[in-house]
N, C-alpha and C positions, 0 to 999 in steps of 0.2 A: 536424543533430539532427532526428529526426522520429519520428512514430508509424508503426509498420509494421503494427500490427494493433489493431483495437478489438474487445474480447471481452466478450460478455454471457453471463450464467449461465443455465443451465437447471436447474430444481429436480430433485433426485434424492434418494433415500433416504440418510439419514445414520446408519450403524451405529456411528460412531466417537465419538459424544458422547451420553451418556444424556440423555433428556428432549427431544431434538430429533428430530422426524420427518424433516426435510428439510435439505438444505444447498444453497447456491448456488455452491459452489466450482468446479463444472464449467463453466468459461468457454470459449466457442467464438468464433472470429472471425466477424464479421458483415460483410456487404457494405453499401456506401453509408453515408450520414451517420447518426449516432446523436445524439439530443438529450441535452444535458447541462444539468442544473438542480441548484440547491442543494436537498438533500433534507429539510432541517429537522432537529430534534433526534433523537438516538439513541433507539431504543425502538419504532420503527414498522416497521423492516425496510427502509425506503426508503434508496436510494443515489443516486448522481449520474447514472448512465446509464439512459436509458429502456429498459424491458424487463428490467432486472436488479433483484435484491433480495437481502437476507440473511435468514437464519432464526434465527440466534443473536442476537436483537435486544438482549440485554443487553450484548454485547461488540463488536458490529460494526454498521457502517452509521452513518447520521446525518451531520451537518454536517462533522465532523472526519475522517470516513472515507468521504467521498463517492466517491472514485475511488482505485484502487490501481494503481500503475505498477511494471513490472519490465522490466529491460533484456534485450534479446535476447542481448547479449554475456554476461550472467551466466547466462542459460538455457543457452547453448552450453557454458559452462565446466562447469556442473552435468551436462549431458548427457555430456560427456567423462568426468567423474569417475564417474558412475553407470552408464555403458555402456548408455544407452538414449536414445531419441528424446524430446525435450521440445518439443511443439508450442507455438505462441503460445497463451497462456491457461492453460498447464499449471499454473502456480503460483496460479491464481485471480485473475490480474491483469486489470484492465479495459483497460489500455493497455500494449502491448508496444512498447518504444522501441528506437531505435538511435542511436548517436552521442552520447549524453549519459550521463555517469556519475551515475546517479540516487542513488547512495548517498553521493556527495560533495555533493549538493545541501544547501543550508542550510535549517534550519527557518525558515519564513517567506519563502523564495524563491518568486517568482512566475513562472509559465510562460505565455506566450501560445501557444495551440495552434490552428493554422489562423487564419482571419480573425476569429473571434468569441470563443472561449473563453479565459478566464484562470483558472488553477488555482494554489493556494498550497500549498506543502509544509507539512504539519502534523505529521508524525511517522513513525516506522518501523512496519512491520508486525511484530507479535510472533507467532511460530508457535504453533499450537494443535493439539490432538489430531485435529481434523478434517483439518488439513493433512497431518499424518503419515499418517493413514489413507488419504487420497486419493492420496498419492504411493506408498503401500505400500512404504516403505523403513524397515527396522528402525533405530531410533535416530535417525530423521530430525530430530526437534526439536533434539536435542543437536548434530547435525552442522550443521544450518542456523544455529543460534545461534553456534557457534564460528566459522563463516565470516564472520559479520557483514556480509552483503550482503542486507539484508532487503527493500529497495525501499520507497518512500515511499507513505503515504497523502496524499491531497490534498483540500483543500476548494475549492468552487466560488466564485470571486469574480465572474466574469462568465459567464453562461450562453450557450449557443449550440449548435453542432453540431460533432462531431469525426468524422473518418473516417481510414482508413488512408492514408498518404502525407502527412498534414498535417505541416507544419514546426513545430518547437518552438523558441521564442525565450525566453531568460531575460530578463525585463523588469524584474526587481527582485531585488536581493540585500541582505539586512539586514546591519547593521553588527555582526556577531558571527561566531564560527567554529564554531557548533554545527551539525554536519552530521547527516544521517540516520544515518550509520554511528556517529558518536559517541553520539548519543541512544540508539541500539539497544544499544551496548556498555554504556552506563551503566545502562540499564533491565534488563539481563540479567546478564552475567558480571562487570561491573566497577563495582559500586555506588559505589566511591570517586570516580567521575567525576560522580556525580549533581549536586553543587552547581554544576557548570559549565553545566548545562542551564537554569538559572533566568534567564539573560540572554536566552533565546529566548522573546520574548513571544508568538509564534505557536504555541507548544506548547499543545495542548489543556489546558484548565483542570483536568480530572480528572487528567491526567498531571503537571501542575505541582504539584497538591496532593499527589499521591503522592510526587513528588520531595522536596517540603518535609518531608513526614512521615518518609520514609526517611532523609533527610539529618540530621534532628534526632535520630533514634534510632540513627543509625549511629555 
């Protein structure tokens, strides 16, 4: 299990979401080590990797979305289905991984990456209009949602540096069965699963509150 690419965004014009001039979804692989730090609360645009940031500060970035990971194996499957090349970073991920099923990771699971960094799985990525526009695939949000392979957001537990070829070691798995995939399905197409998520203490509080509200009204 390893990181095969560390990807940092470059700002570019965002024509896909009204009111936002820029987006950081255009992630490109970088050489050498990249510093990883806890970015603090959402709302500033800060994220976990040095040199990267988000521009939709109301919905992205901050402690619970410090780092986004996606598996090379899932990119390859999508590339086959879409009939196009998908380079590392194509989905806006900071870490392109290999050998680890990131969607079966448990909410609250912790990964040691290289000698320094420890990250904690916090929740699934939910697709947005910018993602669909960036991929330029009609009906992409629906298709991505139905596939239920969203990749996880992670929070920074121990800062340090990451680089391509760093090994990933799962150093903690919580005592529940709430995976990234299950959380995504519950939050999107299968709301009847929402009550199952509340045992995952590491789920971001804003998501837990949304789950409680939707469960009580459902």
